[in-house]
Every structure is written in C-alpha cells, then in structure tokens.
C-alpha positions in Angstrom: 39.9 -41.3 -11.7 41.4 -44.3 -13.5 40.1 -47.8 -13.1 42.7 -49.9 -11.6 43.5 -53.4 -13.0 45.7 -56.0 -11.4 47.3 -57.1 -14.6 49.4 -55.4 -17.2 47.7 -57.5 -20.0 44.0 -57.6 -19.5 42.1 -60.1 -21.6 39.2 -59.3 -23.9 36.5 -59.9 -21.3 38.2 -57.8 -18.6 38.7 -55.0 -21.1 35.0 -55.0 -22.0 34.0 -54.9 -18.4 36.4 -51.9 -17.7 35.1 -50.1 -20.8 31.5 -50.0 -19.6 32.6 -49.1 -16.0 34.3 -46.0 -17.4 30.8 -44.5 -17.7 30.3 -44.8 -13.9 33.9 -43.6 -13.4 33.2 -40.4 -15.4 30.0 -39.7 -13.5 31.6 -40.4 -10.1 35.0 -38.7 -9.9 35.6 -39.8 -6.3 34.9 -43.5 -6.9 37.7 -46.0 -6.8 37.1 -48.8 -9.2 39.2 -52.0 -9.4 38.8 -55.2 -11.4 40.8 -58.3 -11.8 40.5 -61.8 -13.2 40.2 -64.3 -10.3 40.3 -67.4 -12.5 39.5 -68.5 -16.1 35.8 -67.9 -15.6 35.6 -65.2 -12.9 36.2 -61.5 -12.8 35.9 -59.5 -9.6 34.9 -55.9 -9.5 35.0 -53.4 -6.6 33.6 -49.9 -6.5 34.3 -47.8 -3.4 32.4 -44.6 -3.7 31.4 -42.0 -1.1 28.3 -41.3 -3.3 27.0 -44.7 -2.0 26.5 -43.1 1.4 22.8 -43.3 2.4 21.9 -45.9 -0.3 21.2 -49.6 0.1 22.6 -52.5 -1.9 19.7 -52.5 -4.3 20.1 -48.8 -5.1 23.8 -49.3 -5.7 23.3 -52.3 -7.9 20.7 -50.3 -9.9 23.4 -47.9 -10.8 26.0 -50.5 -11.8 24.1 -53.4 -13.4 22.6 -51.4 -16.2 26.2 -50.6 -17.3 27.2 -54.3 -17.1 24.0 -55.1 -18.9 25.4 -53.5 -22.0 27.9 -56.3 -22.2 27.4 -59.5 -24.1 25.7 -62.1 -21.8 28.7 -64.3 -21.7 30.9 -61.4 -20.6 28.6 -60.1 -17.9 28.3 -63.7 -16.6 32.0 -63.7 -15.7 31.4 -61.0 -13.1 31.4 -63.3 -10.1 31.9 -60.7 -7.4 30.7 -57.2 -7.4 31.5 -55.2 -4.3 29.8 -51.8 -3.8 31.0 -50.0 -0.7 31.4 -46.6 0.8 34.9 -45.9 2.0 33.9 -46.6 5.6 32.2 -49.9 4.7 35.2 -51.0 2.8 37.4 -50.7 6.0 35.1 -53.2 7.9 34.2 -55.7 5.2 35.4 -59.3 5.1 34.5 -59.4 1.4 36.8 -56.4 0.9 39.6 -58.2 2.6 39.1 -61.2 0.3 39.1 -58.9 -2.7 42.5 -57.4 -1.6 44.0 -60.7 -0.6 42.1 -63.5 -2.5 42.3 -67.1 -1.6 43.8 -68.7 -4.7 41.4 -70.3 -7.1 41.7 -74.0 -7.9 40.5 -73.4 -11.5 
C-alpha cells in the first residue's frame, strides 16, 4: 500500500514523517495511511488498519510512536493529530470526519 499525501509537494517535515511510516506500511499491507500538513506547525496522520481489531488505543500507539520516535524531536512534535482506527471505527468517528474535511486553520 502507498501512503497517501494531500499535497503534490510535501515539505521536509512531512517527508520525514512519511518515511518512518513506511515501516508500518510494509508490515501491514492492508493499512491505509494518510498524512497532511494542517498548518505551518501541524501535521495530521491517520492509520486505518484492520489489524487494530481487538487492540486498545495504548496498544495501537505502542506500534506507531516508536516509529515516530525515530524522528528528530522538532519533527515528531509537529504531529498534532494521530488517528488509529479499524475500518469500522473510522466510519463512526467524528475525529475521522474532521480529518477528511478539516476546519481551516487560522495559522
């Protein structure tokens, strides 16, 4: 699976984030990963993965944050929203709706 970006020209920080998420993508071929820059200091990331079924939020974060922890601190700090859903959870989540149709940032 390819990681989806909402820009044709990702900046350096977004490229770094995507680069480490490729490790998760390679290990989870059914995962859908998407990332975008919400504003000048904020990157949003969503992972929809059927492999999350039966796991809680902490277990899911325990899989993703070690990857993001490989990033320089200032890069990882720009991840302001990290959504980790099963496909069914994504259908019902208000946070997922905000990810798909974000309220414009004032920054």
